C-alpha positions as CSV (number, residue, x, y, z in Angstrom):
1,M,103.6,101.9,105.1
2,F,105.5,102.5,108.1
3,S,102.3,104.8,109.3
4,L,100.1,101.4,109.1
5,L,102.7,100.1,111.8
6,G,101.8,103.1,113.6
7,A,105.6,105.3,112.6
8,T,104.5,108.5,112.2
9,N,102.1,111.2,114.8
10,K,99.3,111.1,111.9
11,T,96.4,109.1,113.0
12,L,94.8,106.3,110.8
13,A,90.8,107.2,110.0
14,A,89.1,104.2,111.3
15,S,85.7,104.7,109.6
16,W,84.9,106.5,106.5
17,S,83.5,109.5,108.1
18,A,86.5,110.5,109.7
19,F,88.8,109.8,105.7
20,F,86.2,112.4,104.7
21,K,86.7,114.7,107.3
22,N,90.6,114.8,106.5
23,L,90.1,114.4,102.8
24,N,89.3,118.6,103.3
25,L,84.9,119.2,103.6
26,S,86.2,123.2,104.4
27,T,86.6,123.7,101.1
28,T,84.7,126.2,99.0
29,G,82.6,125.8,96.2
30,D,81.8,122.6,94.6
31,N,84.8,120.2,96.1
32,G,83.3,120.5,99.6
33,D,80.2,119.2,97.9
34,I,81.2,116.5,96.9
35,Y,82.7,115.1,99.4
36,Q,80.3,115.8,102.0
37,V,78.4,113.8,99.2
38,L,80.4,111.0,99.2
39,N,80.3,110.7,103.1
40,D,76.7,110.8,103.5
41,V,76.7,107.9,100.9
42,F,79.6,106.3,103.2
43,N,78.2,106.9,106.0
44,I,74.9,105.3,104.7
45,L,76.7,102.4,103.6
46,S,78.4,101.6,106.8
47,I,75.3,101.7,108.8
48,V,73.4,99.7,106.4
49,L,77.3,96.7,105.9
50,W,77.3,96.8,110.1
51,V,73.3,95.9,110.2
52,V,73.8,93.1,107.6
53,L,77.1,91.8,109.4
54,G,74.5,91.6,111.9
55,L,71.7,89.7,110.2
56,V,74.7,87.4,108.8
57,G,76.2,86.3,111.9
58,A,72.7,85.6,113.5
59,I,71.0,83.6,110.5
60,G,74.4,81.8,110.0
61,A,74.3,81.2,113.8
62,I,70.8,79.5,113.6
63,Y,71.8,77.9,110.5
64,A,74.2,76.1,112.2
65,I,72.6,74.9,115.3
66,Y,70.0,73.6,112.8
67,L,72.6,71.2,111.1
68,G,74.4,70.5,114.1
69,V,71.1,68.9,115.2
70,K,70.7,67.4,111.8
71,L,74.0,66.0,112.1
72,A,73.9,64.5,115.7
73,R,69.8,63.2,114.7
74,A,71.0,61.2,111.4
75,D,70.8,58.3,110.9
76,E,73.0,57.1,107.7
77,Q,76.5,57.9,107.1
78,G,75.3,59.6,103.9
79,K,73.1,62.3,105.5
80,R,76.3,62.7,108.1
81,D,78.5,63.6,105.4
82,E,75.5,66.1,103.1
83,A,75.0,67.8,107.0
84,K,79.0,67.8,107.7
85,K,79.6,69.3,104.3
86,H,77.0,72.3,104.9
87,L,78.1,72.8,107.7
88,I,81.3,73.7,106.5
89,T,79.8,75.8,103.6
90,V,78.0,77.8,106.2
91,A,80.9,78.7,107.9
92,I,83.2,79.2,105.5
93,A,80.5,81.8,104.0
94,V,79.8,84.1,107.1
95,G,83.0,83.8,108.1
96,V,84.0,85.3,104.9
97,T,81.0,87.2,104.7
98,I,82.4,88.9,108.2
99,V,86.3,89.4,106.7
100,L,84.8,91.5,104.2
101,I,82.5,93.9,106.0
102,L,85.3,94.4,108.3
103,F,87.7,95.1,105.8
104,F,85.7,98.2,103.7
105,N,84.2,99.3,106.9
106,T,87.0,99.5,108.9
107,F,90.6,97.9,107.1
108,L,90.1,99.8,104.3
109,P,89.5,103.7,105.3
110,M,92.5,103.3,107.2
111,I,95.0,101.5,104.6
112,L,94.3,104.7,102.1
113,S,94.9,107.2,105.3
114,A,98.3,105.1,105.7
115,F,99.0,106.1,102.2
116,G,98.2,110.1,102.3
117,L,95.1,109.5,100.2
118,D,93.1,111.6,102.9
119,E,95.4,114.5,102.4
120,T,94.6,116.7,99.5
121,G,97.1,118.8,97.5
122,T,99.4,116.0,97.9
123,T,99.7,112.8,95.0
124,P,100.7,109.3,96.8
125,V,103.7,108.2,96.5
126,I,105.3,104.9,95.1
127,P,107.5,103.1,97.1
128,G,110.8,104.1,95.6
129,G,110.0,108.2,95.6
130,E,109.0,108.0,91.9
131,E,105.6,109.9,92.2
132,Q,102.5,108.3,90.4
133,G,102.0,109.5,86.7
134,E,105.9,110.1,86.6
135,K,107.8,108.3,84.0
136,K,111.8,107.2,84.1
């Protein structure tokens, strides 16, 4: 957990390609091929998610402007309330989408590498010093 705060000399993987590069891609045999395929898949997925982030931001901004104009032009209180509800819903939806895409593309590789899951040959350690799978 201290590596999340920068207490170690190890650099955290800020992307999936950096995470898989630390995951022993230089091994010979099937493991290197599997890691290379995973790296390719996650690189494509990452690019798609960044494009989706841009589209969601642009479409959400345009729709929010439309709802703002609709709210300003509303004659009746019921129409104002409806436009206000839609505007709040759009803001929440765009915000949640942005947070999830940023978490998956940036923060998840950092968290996994901070816990040492990108180091091959090591077993993840549960806080308290026990290795995973070890029973008391």
